[in-house]
C-alpha positions in Angstrom: 0.0 0.0 0.0 1.3 3.5 -0.8 2.1 5.9 2.0 -0.6 8.3 0.8 -3.2 5.6 1.0 -2.1 4.5 4.4 -2.3 8.1 5.6 -5.9 8.4 4.2 -6.9 5.1 5.8 -5.5 6.2 9.1 -7.2 9.5 8.9 -10.6 7.9 8.1 -10.1 5.4 11.0 -9.2 8.2 13.3 -12.3 10.2 12.4 -14.5 7.1 12.9 -12.9 6.4 16.3 -13.3 10.1 17.3 -17.0 10.1 16.2 -17.7 6.9 18.2 -16.0 8.4 21.3 -17.9 11.6 21.0 -21.2 9.7 20.6 -20.3 7.7 23.7 -19.6 10.8 25.7 -22.7 12.7 24.6 -25.1 9.8 24.8 -23.5 7.6 27.5 -26.6 7.8 29.8 -28.9 6.9 26.9 -26.7 4.0 26.0 -26.6 2.9 29.7 -30.4 3.1 29.7 -30.8 1.1 26.5 -28.4 -1.6 27.9 -30.6 -2.0 31.0 -33.7 -3.0 28.9 -35.0 -6.4 30.2 -38.0 -8.5 29.0 -39.8 -9.6 32.1 -42.3 -12.0 30.5 -42.4 -14.4 27.6 -46.0 -14.3 26.4 -46.8 -16.3 23.3 -49.0 -13.4 21.9 -46.0 -11.1 21.8 -47.4 -8.6 24.4 -44.7 -8.8 26.9 -43.7 -6.7 29.9 -40.4 -4.9 29.8 -38.4 -3.0 32.4 -35.8 -0.3 31.8 -33.7 1.8 34.2 -33.6 5.4 32.8 -30.2 6.9 33.6 -30.7 10.3 31.9 -32.9 13.2 33.1 -36.4 12.0 32.0 -38.6 15.1 31.9 -42.2 13.9 31.7 -43.5 17.5 32.1 -41.6 18.6 29.0 -43.0 15.6 27.1 -46.6 16.6 28.1 -45.9 20.2 27.2 -44.9 19.0 23.7 -48.6 18.5 23.0 -49.0 14.8 23.4 -52.4 13.9 21.9 -51.8 10.4 20.6 -49.3 7.5 20.6 -47.2 8.9 17.7 -46.9 12.4 19.4 -45.8 10.7 22.6 -43.1 8.6 20.8 -42.0 11.7 18.9 -41.6 13.7 22.1 -39.7 10.8 23.9 -37.4 10.3 20.9 -36.6 14.0 20.8 -35.7 13.9 24.5 -33.7 10.7 24.4 -31.8 11.6 21.2 -31.5 15.4 21.2 -30.2 16.7 17.9 -30.7 13.3 16.1 -33.3 13.4 13.3 -34.8 10.0 14.2 -38.3 8.7 13.6 -39.8 5.7 15.4 -43.2 4.4 14.3 -45.5 4.2 17.4 -46.7 0.7 18.3 -50.1 0.1 19.9 -49.9 1.0 23.6 -51.8 -0.3 26.6 -50.3 1.3 29.7 -47.0 2.0 31.3 -46.0 2.1 35.0 -43.2 4.4 36.2 -41.2 4.2 39.4 -38.8 7.0 40.2 -36.4 7.1 43.1 -35.5 10.5 44.6 -32.3 11.7 46.2 -33.6 10.4 49.6 -34.1 6.9 48.1 -38.0 7.2 48.3 -39.9 5.5 45.5 -42.6 7.4 43.6 -44.9 5.4 41.4 -47.4 6.4 38.8 -49.2 4.7 35.9 -49.8 6.3 32.5 -52.6 5.0 30.4 -52.6 5.9 26.7 
């Protein structure tokens, strides 16, 4: 391989590593959250129960203020909060209900249920 081609390949590899590192730094809490996703049931009909530990600042008030009127609006608001600056679209599935448990700084659990 010619030295020029080696330099270009190294440069491209360096940029790729840099972008991966920057993404990991910016979205580390989101990545940690996604890695915590666990399926709790194994129902044959495919309607399973999942659990996830959210490690980033989940702002339900901001999601509601975004004008959530239906499932798709809710998903759009959540995706915008989870991946700020990323032009991502997720098609909303059919929802039933979700249960939330949050633990505050004094280790007190706060529970709520959101029906959509």
